C-alpha positions as CSV (number, residue, x, y, z in Angstrom):
1,X,0.0,0.0,0.0
2,X,2.8,2.4,0.9
3,X,4.5,1.7,-2.5
4,X,1.2,2.5,-4.3
5,X,0.8,5.8,-2.4
6,X,4.4,6.8,-3.2
7,X,4.0,5.9,-6.8
8,X,0.7,8.0,-7.0
9,X,2.4,10.9,-5.2
10,X,5.2,10.8,-7.8
11,X,2.8,10.8,-10.7
12,X,0.9,13.6,-9.1
13,X,4.1,15.7,-8.6
14,X,5.0,15.1,-12.3
15,X,1.6,16.1,-13.5
16,X,1.7,19.3,-11.4
17,X,5.1,20.1,-12.8
18,X,3.8,19.6,-16.4
19,X,0.8,21.8,-15.7
20,X,2.8,24.7,-14.4
21,X,5.4,24.9,-17.2
22,X,6.1,28.3,-18.5
23,X,6.4,29.1,-22.2
24,X,10.1,29.5,-22.8
25,X,11.3,32.6,-24.7
26,X,14.9,33.5,-25.6
27,X,15.8,37.2,-25.3
28,X,18.7,37.8,-27.7
29,X,19.2,41.2,-26.1
30,X,17.1,44.3,-25.5
31,X,19.7,46.8,-24.5
32,X,17.6,50.0,-24.8
33,X,14.0,51.1,-24.1
34,X,13.4,51.6,-27.9
35,X,14.6,48.0,-28.5
36,X,12.6,46.5,-25.6
37,X,11.3,43.0,-26.0
38,X,7.6,43.2,-26.2
39,X,5.5,40.9,-24.0
40,X,2.3,40.6,-25.9
41,X,0.3,39.1,-22.9
42,X,1.9,39.4,-19.5
43,X,-0.8,37.2,-17.9
44,X,0.4,34.1,-19.8
45,X,3.1,32.2,-17.9
46,X,6.3,32.9,-19.8
47,X,10.0,32.4,-18.9
48,X,12.4,34.8,-20.6
49,X,15.9,33.5,-20.7
50,X,18.8,36.0,-21.3
51,X,22.5,36.5,-20.7
52,X,23.6,39.8,-19.2
53,X,27.1,41.0,-19.4
54,X,28.7,43.4,-16.8
55,X,26.9,46.8,-17.0
56,X,24.3,45.7,-19.5
57,X,20.5,46.1,-19.1
58,X,17.6,44.2,-20.7
59,X,14.3,46.1,-21.3
60,X,10.8,44.6,-21.6
61,X,7.5,46.4,-22.3
62,X,3.9,45.4,-22.2
63,X,0.4,46.8,-21.7
64,X,-2.2,45.7,-19.1
65,X,-5.9,46.5,-18.6
66,X,-6.8,48.1,-15.3
67,X,-7.1,45.9,-12.2
68,X,-5.0,43.1,-13.8
69,X,-2.8,40.9,-11.7
70,X,0.9,40.8,-12.7
71,X,2.8,37.9,-11.4
72,X,6.6,38.0,-11.9
73,X,9.8,36.5,-10.5
74,X,13.5,36.3,-11.1
75,X,15.2,33.0,-11.2
76,X,19.0,32.6,-11.4
77,X,20.8,29.3,-12.0
78,X,22.7,28.5,-8.7
79,X,26.0,28.3,-10.5
80,X,25.7,31.9,-11.8
81,X,24.5,33.1,-8.4
82,X,27.5,31.5,-6.8
83,X,29.7,33.5,-9.1
84,X,28.2,36.7,-7.9
85,X,25.6,37.3,-10.7
86,X,22.5,39.0,-9.3
87,X,20.0,40.5,-11.8
88,X,17.2,42.6,-10.4
89,X,13.7,43.5,-11.9
90,X,12.5,47.1,-11.8
91,X,8.9,47.8,-13.0
92,X,7.9,51.3,-14.3
93,X,4.4,52.6,-15.2
94,X,1.1,54.0,-14.1
95,X,0.5,53.9,-10.4
96,X,4.1,53.1,-9.5
97,X,6.8,55.5,-8.0
98,X,8.6,57.6,-10.6
99,X,11.9,55.7,-9.9
100,X,10.0,52.4,-10.5
101,X,9.2,49.5,-8.2
102,X,11.9,46.9,-7.4
103,X,10.5,43.7,-5.7
104,X,12.3,42.8,-2.5
105,X,15.4,40.7,-3.1
106,X,15.9,37.6,-1.0
107,X,15.7,33.8,-0.9
108,X,12.2,33.0,-2.3
109,X,12.9,29.3,-2.7
110,X,14.5,27.1,-5.3
111,X,13.2,25.6,-8.5
112,X,14.5,22.3,-9.6
113,X,14.6,20.8,-13.0
114,X,17.4,20.1,-15.4
115,X,18.9,23.2,-13.8
116,X,18.6,24.3,-10.1
117,X,17.5,27.9,-9.8
118,X,17.3,30.3,-6.9
119,X,14.3,32.6,-6.9
120,X,15.7,36.0,-5.8
121,X,12.6,38.1,-6.5
122,X,8.9,37.4,-6.5
123,X,5.9,39.7,-6.7
124,X,2.2,39.8,-7.3
125,X,0.8,43.3,-8.1
126,X,-2.6,44.5,-9.3
127,X,-1.8,47.1,-11.8
128,X,-3.7,50.4,-12.6
129,X,-3.5,49.6,-16.3
130,X,-1.6,51.1,-19.2
131,X,1.9,50.8,-20.6
132,X,4.6,49.3,-18.4
133,X,8.3,48.9,-18.8
134,X,10.7,46.5,-17.0
135,X,14.4,46.8,-16.7
136,X,16.7,44.0,-15.6
137,X,20.1,45.0,-14.4
138,X,22.7,42.8,-12.7
139,X,26.0,42.6,-11.0
140,X,28.5,40.4,-12.7
141,X,27.7,38.3,-15.7
142,X,25.4,35.3,-16.2
143,X,22.1,33.9,-17.4
144,X,18.7,34.7,-15.8
145,X,15.2,33.5,-16.2
146,X,12.6,36.3,-15.8
147,X,9.1,34.8,-15.3
148,X,5.8,36.6,-15.8
149,X,2.2,35.5,-15.8
150,X,0.0,33.0,-14.1
151,X,-2.2,31.7,-16.9
152,X,-0.8,28.7,-18.9
153,X,-0.2,29.0,-22.6
154,X,-1.9,26.6,-24.9
155,X,1.5,25.6,-26.3
156,X,4.8,25.1,-24.6
157,X,8.1,25.9,-26.2
158,X,9.1,23.9,-29.3
159,X,12.1,21.5,-29.3
160,X,14.4,24.1,-30.9
161,X,13.7,26.7,-28.2
162,X,14.2,24.1,-25.4
163,X,17.6,23.1,-26.9
164,X,18.6,26.8,-27.2
165,X,17.7,27.3,-23.5
166,X,19.8,24.3,-22.5
167,X,22.7,25.6,-24.5
168,X,22.4,29.1,-22.9
169,X,22.4,27.6,-19.5
170,X,25.3,25.4,-20.2
171,X,27.5,28.2,-21.5
């Protein structure tokens, strides 16, 4: 009986993991506000992977209707975090301070998979609506995974994108 329960729990955990997968997107670089990567729907669960070099900034932009929940977090592979890489999210837009809003940095848990990530920022905000901009700046160099959204996409990343994510993380 115990074996059956353990097996069922394992299948349930696998199913849960499959159901909460984010749509993977590679950001090849968005170094200025006018070249920001556009997030077409920030309510769909998406994971944006990018490499930042020392002193670089990535920019994202999106629009949200009033009273819409924005869920976002920053995940960093542990190996890059151990090397001193620490990217931080700052959100700008209607209803936020002029200097933007930066979610509290800290240990918000780990995320395991083929790569072990440390979640260093996590936030849930109900936005006033309008045009928003996000910057991601970091200390050091490394790869980050910026996640937005809480609604699952109908399609997950294709095999080519998954392979590119793995190559980016391995570099």
